[in-house]
N, C-alpha and C positions, 0 to 999 in steps of 0.2 A: 084313497089318495093320501099322501103324506102331508104333514104340516108344513106351512111356509116357513121361511127363515124367520120372519117376524113373529110367528106363533111360537117357534122354538125359542127365540130370544125371550119372549114373555114367560115361557115355561121355566127357562133358566133363572130369570130374575125372581120367579116365584119359588125357587128352591129345587126344581127338578134338574139335577145335575146330568142325568142321562140325556137330556135334550141337547146339551152341548156336544155330546159324543156324536149325535146325528149331524150337527153342523160341521164338525170336524170331518166326518165321513163324506159329507157333501162337497166341501170346499178344499180339502187337503191337496188333492192332485193339482187343482188349478193354481193354488197359491204356490205350491212347490214348483210348478212349471213356470210361473211368472218369475219366481226368484232365480231359477236356473237361467232363464233368458237374460236377466239382469247381470248375474254373477258369473255364469259360464262354468259353474262347479256344482255337481250333483250333491256332494257332501255339504257344501255351504247352503245350497237350496233346501236340503232337509232341515238343517239347523235353523234357517230363517223361518221355515214353515212352522216348526215346533215353537220357536220363540214368538211368532206372530199369534198363534193360537193361545199360548200361555198369557201373553199380554191382553189379548181380547177377553179371555176368561176372567182375568183379574179386574178388567175395566168394565165388564158387562153390566154391573150394577148401575153404572152411570151412563150407559149407552142411551142416547136419545134418538128417537126414530126420525130425525131430520134427514138422514140419509139411509139408504138400504144397508143392511148388515154386510152384504158382499162388498160394497164400496168402502165401508169402514174397515173391513178386514184387509182389502187391497191397500188401503192407505197405511195401515200398520205395517204390512209386509214391505211396501215400497220404501217407507222410512227406514226400516231395518236394512234393506239393501243399500240405500244411500249411505247409511252409517258404515257399512262394510266397505263400500267403494271408497269412501273418504279415508278409511284406515289403510286401505291398499295403496293409496297414492304414496305412502311413505315406504312401501315395499316394492320390489320388482313386479312388473305386470305378469299375468299368467300367459304363457306362450300358447299359441294356437294348437300345438301338438298335445298340450295337456287338456284341452277342451274335449269333452266327449261328443260323439255324434248325437244328433237330435232324436234319433230313433230309427227303426227300420223303415225302409222305403217300401210302400205297398203298391204293387203294380199288378195288372191282370196277367201279363205274360212274364216269363223269366227273362230279365235283361241280361245281356252279355256283360263280360268284364269291362268292355269299353264304356258301355252305358252306365254301369255302376261307378266307374271312375269319374265320368262326367257329372253324375248326380252328386257324388261326394265333393268334387271340386266346386260345384255350384253352391252346395251347402256351406262350404268353407268361405267362399267369396261373400255370400250373404251374411254370414256370421261376422266376418271382418268388417263389412260395410256397416252393419248395425252397431258394432262396438266402436266404430270410428265416429259415430254421431255424438253430438253434445249430450250430456247427461239428461237434460230436459227433453230433447227430441227423442232420445232412446227410450225413456220411460213411456212417453205417449205412444210411440210406434209399437212397443212391446205390448202394452195394455190393449191397444186397439187391434192390431193385426194378428198377434199371437194369442191373446187371451179373449178377444172378441167382446170387450166391454164397449158400451155405448159412449158417445161423447159426454153425456150427463154423468154416467158412472165414473168415467175418468176424471171429470172435473171435480166430482165429490171426493174421489180417492186422493187426488193431488191438491185439493183445496185451491182450485184455479177457476177462473171464468171459462165457460164453454168456448168462447171465442179464442182464448189463449190456447186451449187444447187443440182446436182446429188448426190454428196457425202453426203450432209446433208440429202437428202431424203432417200437414202438407209440406212444410219446409223440410222436415225429416225425410219424408218419402222422396222429395226432390233430390236431396243429398244422396240418398241411397241409390236412386236411379243413375245420377251422375257418376258416382263412385263405381258402380257395377259396369257402366258403359266404358269407363276408363280402364277397367280390368278386362275388357273384352267380352263381357257377358252380353250377348246379343238378345234383342227382344225384351229388354227391360220394359216393364209395363208403363204406359203413360200415366201421369197422375190424373185422378178424377178431378172434375171441376169442383172447386170449393163450394160447400153447402152455404146457402144464404144465411 
C-alpha cells in the first residue's frame, strides 16, 4: 500500500523530492477538474493546476498539519481561480460556445441523436446555472458536488466555518434548482434537508 499524503509531505520536508511527484500524480486531475469547473477553460485549468503545485512545493517547508494536504492544496487552487476570475471582470466574459463539454456521456446503450442533444442541452443548462451563482456559492457547490469534498474539507480549503459552508451549499443548490426550473428543466432534484 502506498504512503499517505501526510507521509509523503513529511518525506518531502525531509528532502525526498520524488515524494512530491507522487502527490502531484495523486491530486493533479482533481485540482485541474476543480479549476475547470471554476473557470470553464481547460487551458486555464491546466495553468492553475501547475501554479497550485508550484506554490504548494515552495511552501511545503512551512506546511503545518492543522489541515489535510488535500484541503490545503484545494485552498491554494481556489485562491488562484478567484484571482483569475477577478482579473476577468475587467475583460469580456467567456461565451458558452467557448466552453468545452464536460466529457463523454457514458451510457449502457447507444443513445440516439435526440437523446444526445437533450443531454448536451441539459449539460449547458447546468453549466449556465452554476456560473450564474454568486462566487461564494459557486465555490462551495463545485467543491462539494463535483469534487466530492466533505464539509470539513471545504471549510478548511476556504477558511470558513462549517456552518457557513453548509449555508452556502444549500442556498446555492436552491438557486440552481430555481434557475433550472425557470429554464424548463423538469425533475430538478429537491434539496436535501440541512444537516444539523
